[in-house]
C-alpha positions as CSV (number, residue, x, y, z in Angstrom):
1,M,38.9,-63.8,48.3
2,A,36.9,-61.8,45.9
3,T,36.6,-58.3,46.7
4,S,33.6,-55.9,45.7
5,T,33.8,-52.5,44.4
6,I,31.6,-50.1,46.1
7,V,30.5,-47.2,43.8
8,C,29.8,-44.0,45.8
9,V,27.0,-42.2,44.1
10,P,27.3,-38.3,44.9
11,H,24.3,-36.8,46.7
12,V,22.2,-34.9,44.0
13,S,20.4,-31.8,45.4
14,E,16.8,-30.9,44.7
15,E,18.0,-28.0,42.6
16,E,20.3,-30.3,40.5
17,E,17.6,-32.8,40.0
18,N,15.2,-30.2,38.8
19,Y,17.8,-28.9,36.4
20,L,18.3,-32.5,34.9
21,R,14.5,-32.9,34.6
22,M,14.4,-29.5,32.7
23,H,17.3,-30.4,30.6
24,L,15.7,-33.7,29.5
25,L,12.5,-31.9,28.9
26,V,13.9,-29.2,26.7
27,T,16.2,-31.4,24.6
28,G,14.2,-34.5,24.4
29,I,10.4,-33.8,24.5
30,S,10.1,-30.1,23.7
31,P,11.2,-30.2,20.1
32,R,8.6,-32.9,19.4
33,A,6.0,-30.9,21.0
34,V,6.8,-27.6,19.3
35,R,6.9,-29.4,16.0
36,I,3.4,-30.9,16.5
37,L,2.0,-27.6,17.7
38,F,3.8,-25.7,14.8
39,D,2.5,-27.9,12.1
40,K,-0.9,-27.6,13.5
41,E,-0.9,-23.9,13.2
42,F,1.2,-23.7,10.1
43,H,0.6,-26.8,8.0
44,P,3.6,-27.6,5.9
45,S,1.5,-27.2,2.7
46,Q,0.7,-23.7,3.6
47,L,3.9,-22.6,5.1
48,D,5.1,-20.5,2.1
49,A,1.9,-18.7,2.0
50,S,2.1,-17.9,5.6
51,I,5.7,-16.8,5.4
52,K,4.5,-14.3,2.6
53,N,1.6,-13.0,4.4
54,G,3.7,-12.4,7.6
55,Y,6.6,-10.6,5.7
56,G,5.9,-7.3,7.4
57,T,6.0,-8.7,10.9
58,L,9.0,-10.8,10.0
59,S,10.8,-7.8,8.8
60,D,10.1,-5.8,11.9
61,M,11.5,-8.7,14.0
62,K,14.8,-8.7,11.8
63,K,15.1,-4.9,12.4
64,K,14.8,-5.6,16.1
65,R,17.3,-8.3,15.8
66,V,14.8,-10.9,17.2
67,I,15.4,-12.8,13.8
68,N,19.1,-13.1,12.9
69,T,20.6,-13.0,9.3
70,A,21.0,-16.8,9.3
71,Q,17.3,-17.3,10.2
72,W,16.2,-14.8,7.7
73,N,18.0,-16.4,5.1
74,L,16.3,-19.6,5.8
75,L,12.9,-18.0,5.6
76,F,13.8,-16.0,2.3
77,P,16.5,-18.0,0.5
78,R,18.1,-16.9,-2.8
79,G,18.0,-19.3,-5.6
80,D,20.9,-21.7,-6.2
81,K,21.1,-21.2,-9.9
82,G,21.0,-17.6,-10.5
83,E,17.3,-17.5,-10.2
84,G,17.1,-14.6,-8.0
85,L,15.0,-14.1,-4.9
86,D,12.5,-16.9,-3.8
87,P,8.9,-16.8,-4.9
88,C,8.3,-14.2,-2.1
89,R,9.9,-11.7,-4.3
90,S,6.5,-10.8,-5.8
91,V,5.2,-10.1,-2.3
92,L,8.3,-8.2,-1.3
93,L,8.0,-5.6,-4.0
94,P,4.7,-3.9,-2.7
95,H,6.2,-3.9,0.8
96,K,9.4,-2.2,-0.3
97,C,7.5,0.4,-2.3
98,T,5.5,1.3,0.8
99,E,8.9,1.8,2.8
100,G,10.6,3.7,-0.1
101,H,13.6,1.5,-0.3
102,I,14.7,2.2,-3.8
103,N,17.8,0.0,-3.8
104,I,15.9,-3.0,-2.8
105,V,13.2,-2.4,-5.3
106,Q,15.9,-2.2,-8.0
107,L,17.2,-5.5,-6.8
108,L,13.9,-7.1,-6.9
109,L,13.1,-5.9,-10.3
110,E,16.5,-7.1,-11.5
111,N,15.5,-10.6,-10.1
112,K,12.3,-10.6,-12.1
113,A,9.8,-9.6,-9.4
114,D,6.2,-9.3,-10.9
115,I,6.0,-5.5,-11.3
116,N,2.3,-5.7,-11.3
117,K,1.8,-8.1,-8.4
118,C,-0.8,-6.6,-6.0
119,K,-1.5,-6.8,-2.4
120,D,-4.7,-8.2,-1.0
121,D,-6.5,-4.9,-1.7
122,E,-5.2,-5.2,-5.3
123,A,-3.0,-2.1,-4.8
124,S,0.1,-2.4,-7.2
125,P,3.6,-1.5,-6.4
126,L,3.1,1.6,-8.6
127,F,0.0,2.5,-6.8
128,I,1.6,2.1,-3.4
129,A,4.6,4.2,-4.4
130,C,2.4,6.9,-5.8
131,Q,0.3,7.0,-2.6
132,Q,3.3,7.2,-0.3
133,G,5.1,9.8,-2.5
134,H,8.0,7.9,-3.5
135,K,8.9,9.6,-6.7
136,D,12.1,7.9,-7.4
137,I,10.5,4.4,-7.1
138,V,7.6,5.6,-9.3
139,Q,10.1,6.5,-11.9
140,R,11.9,3.2,-11.6
141,L,8.7,1.2,-11.9
142,L,7.6,3.3,-15.0
143,D,11.1,2.6,-16.5
144,H,10.4,-1.1,-16.1
145,N,6.9,-0.8,-18.0
146,A,4.7,-0.9,-14.7
147,D,1.0,-0.7,-15.7
148,I,0.3,2.9,-15.2
149,N,-3.4,2.5,-15.0
150,K,-3.6,-0.6,-12.8
151,C,-6.2,0.2,-10.1
152,N,-6.9,-1.2,-6.7
153,K,-10.2,-2.9,-5.8
154,C,-12.0,0.4,-5.7
155,E,-11.0,0.9,-9.2
156,E,-8.6,3.9,-8.0
157,S,-5.7,4.4,-10.4
158,P,-2.2,5.5,-9.4
159,L,-3.1,8.9,-10.7
160,Y,-6.1,9.1,-8.5
161,A,-4.0,8.2,-5.4
162,S,-1.6,10.8,-6.2
163,C,-4.3,13.5,-6.6
164,E,-6.0,12.5,-3.4
165,F,-2.8,12.6,-1.4
166,N,-1.4,15.9,-2.9
167,K,1.7,14.3,-4.6
168,A,2.0,17.0,-7.4
169,D,5.3,15.9,-8.6
170,I,4.1,12.4,-9.1
171,V,0.9,13.6,-10.8
172,H,3.2,15.5,-13.1
173,L,5.3,12.5,-13.8
174,L,2.3,10.2,-14.4
175,L,0.7,12.6,-16.9
176,N,4.1,13.0,-18.7
177,N,3.9,9.1,-19.1
178,N,0.3,9.2,-20.5
179,A,-1.6,8.1,-17.5
180,D,-5.4,8.1,-18.2
181,I,-6.4,11.5,-16.7
182,N,-10.0,10.8,-16.6
183,K,-9.9,7.1,-15.4
184,C,-12.6,7.0,-12.7
185,S,-13.0,4.9,-9.4
186,V,-15.9,2.5,-8.9
187,D,-18.4,5.3,-8.1
188,E,-17.2,7.4,-11.1
189,M,-15.0,9.8,-9.2
190,S,-12.2,11.2,-11.5
191,P,-8.8,12.3,-10.3
192,L,-10.1,15.9,-10.8
193,F,-13.1,15.2,-8.8
194,I,-11.2,13.8,-5.7
195,A,-8.7,16.8,-6.0
196,C,-11.7,19.1,-5.9
197,Q,-13.3,17.2,-3.0
198,V,-10.1,17.3,-0.8
199,G,-9.2,20.9,-1.8
200,H,-5.7,20.5,-3.5
201,T,-5.8,23.6,-5.6
202,N,-2.4,22.9,-7.1
203,I,-3.3,19.5,-8.2
204,V,-6.6,20.9,-9.7
205,Q,-4.7,23.4,-11.8
206,L,-2.3,20.7,-13.0
207,L,-5.1,18.5,-14.1
208,L,-7.0,21.3,-15.8
209,D,-3.7,22.2,-17.6
210,N,-3.6,18.8,-19.1
211,K,-7.2,18.8,-20.4
212,S,-9.1,16.9,-17.6
213,D,-12.8,16.8,-18.1
214,I,-13.9,19.6,-15.9
215,N,-17.5,18.6,-15.9
216,K,-17.2,14.9,-15.5
217,C,-19.6,13.9,-12.9
218,K,-19.5,11.0,-10.5
219,A,-22.2,8.2,-10.2
220,D,-24.7,10.3,-8.4
221,D,-24.3,13.2,-11.0
222,A,-22.3,15.4,-8.7
223,S,-19.8,17.7,-10.7
224,P,-16.3,18.6,-9.5
225,L,-17.9,22.2,-9.1
226,F,-20.6,20.9,-6.8
227,I,-18.3,19.0,-4.6
228,A,-15.9,21.9,-4.1
229,C,-19.0,24.1,-3.2
230,Q,-20.1,21.3,-0.9
231,E,-16.7,21.0,0.8
232,G,-16.1,24.8,1.1
233,N,-13.1,24.9,-1.0
234,T,-13.5,28.4,-2.3
235,N,-10.1,28.5,-4.1
236,V,-11.0,25.4,-6.1
237,V,-14.5,26.9,-6.8
238,Q,-12.8,29.9,-8.3
239,L,-10.3,28.1,-10.2
240,L,-13.0,25.9,-11.8
241,L,-15.1,28.8,-12.7
242,D,-12.2,30.5,-14.2
243,N,-11.8,27.5,-16.5
244,R,-15.5,27.7,-17.5
245,A,-16.9,24.7,-15.5
246,D,-20.5,24.3,-16.3
247,I,-22.3,26.2,-13.4
248,N,-25.7,24.6,-14.2
249,K,-24.4,20.9,-14.1
250,S,-26.9,19.2,-12.2
251,L,-27.0,16.7,-9.4
252,L,-29.8,14.3,-8.9
253,F,-33.2,16.2,-8.5
254,N,-31.6,19.1,-10.4
255,L,-29.7,20.4,-7.2
256,N,-26.9,22.3,-9.1
257,P,-24.2,24.2,-7.3
258,V,-26.1,27.5,-7.3
259,I,-29.1,26.0,-5.6
260,F,-26.9,24.0,-3.2
261,A,-25.1,27.1,-2.2
262,K,-28.4,28.8,-1.6
263,V,-29.8,26.0,0.5
264,R,-26.7,26.0,2.5
265,N,-26.6,29.8,2.9
266,I,-22.9,29.9,2.2
267,K,-22.7,33.4,1.1
268,T,-19.0,33.6,0.2
269,K,-19.5,30.6,-2.2
270,L,-22.7,32.0,-3.7
271,Q,-21.1,35.5,-4.2
272,I,-18.3,33.7,-6.2
273,I,-20.7,31.7,-8.3
274,L,-23.1,34.4,-9.0
275,R,-20.8,37.3,-9.8
């Protein structure tokens, strides 16, 4: 007589059943859903550009260990044939100049990073290093023949940025490497003009010692002396006068520094100008 085998199926609790459902969802369906959503947000043809543009965010995630080394290497792999860093190296250089990582900057340069590659605002690695005050990186970039006069979208040069942010040692370094001392911004503001406007007396002195055009006006005909009077930078006014700035250099409508000081009734400035 044939016998039948009775299979006893253990009871599955509601909690266990939910776990199985979740497991199948995560391992079977979720990867495909994520792939669809990811490709919709970051199309494969644009993925490289998206990674480059998001470098700063990704770098922060790596520092916080949200992204591990293996994942980072997938995003920014090295070439297989000694070709150096991936195409992102050109984007990396401006970022590393901002952060002041001299060793990484050197590594990028050795791997043929584009030394004059600019960010979206057309700021070059040299411009950024000057603005941030990273003298060692500025020197390294100059040693590798960075364009010393390459401007950002406002036509501000690395020297201009150094003057604006009071980086005297970098101003000296740039001038020693033949930076254009009178190269102006889009509205014709020279490095001397911006230094006078913000009141960096030491920078003004350095520029004058290197034969900066003391009377070079901006687009609206305001002179360095005029802007120094307008901003109340008395020490700069005195320095300009000591170096024979043209006291009658006019602004539009013939509003020269003397007339401006009278109109504003700024006695201390007027006394300096008239004595």
